[in-house]
C-alpha positions in Angstrom: 71.9 92.4 102.6 72.8 92.9 99.0 76.2 92.4 97.6 76.6 96.2 97.2 75.6 96.8 100.8 78.1 94.1 101.9 80.9 95.7 99.9 80.1 99.2 101.4 80.1 97.7 104.9 83.5 96.1 104.3 85.0 99.4 103.2 83.7 101.1 106.4 85.3 98.7 108.7 88.7 100.0 109.8 91.7 97.7 109.2 94.7 97.3 111.5 97.1 100.2 111.6 100.7 100.6 112.5 99.8 103.1 115.2 97.3 100.6 116.7 99.9 97.9 116.7 102.3 100.2 118.4 99.8 101.1 121.1 99.1 97.4 121.7 102.8 96.6 121.9 103.5 99.4 124.3 100.8 98.1 126.6 102.1 94.6 126.5 105.8 95.5 127.0 106.1 97.8 130.0 109.6 99.2 130.3 110.1 99.3 126.6 110.2 102.4 124.3 107.9 101.7 121.3 108.4 103.8 118.2 107.5 103.9 114.6 110.7 104.8 112.6 110.6 105.1 108.8 107.5 102.9 108.7 108.9 100.2 111.0 107.7 99.3 114.5 110.7 99.3 116.9 110.6 98.2 120.6 113.7 98.8 122.7 114.3 98.5 126.4 115.0 101.7 128.3 118.7 102.2 129.1 119.8 101.0 132.5 121.4 103.3 135.1 125.0 102.3 134.2 124.4 103.3 130.6 122.8 106.6 131.5 125.8 107.3 133.9 128.3 106.6 131.2 126.6 109.0 128.8 126.6 111.9 131.3 
């Protein structure tokens, strides 16, 4: 493979994405809400029953 072919192959390979990281985190943290907010990856646990009752 020539250097030019290697460089073209490098560009075709997808790099890690924030969305991909969010998907992996959501699978590894069941019970957490995973969001991307203003370019940041946020994982927060779901509110418990007492919290939901206080809000309603």
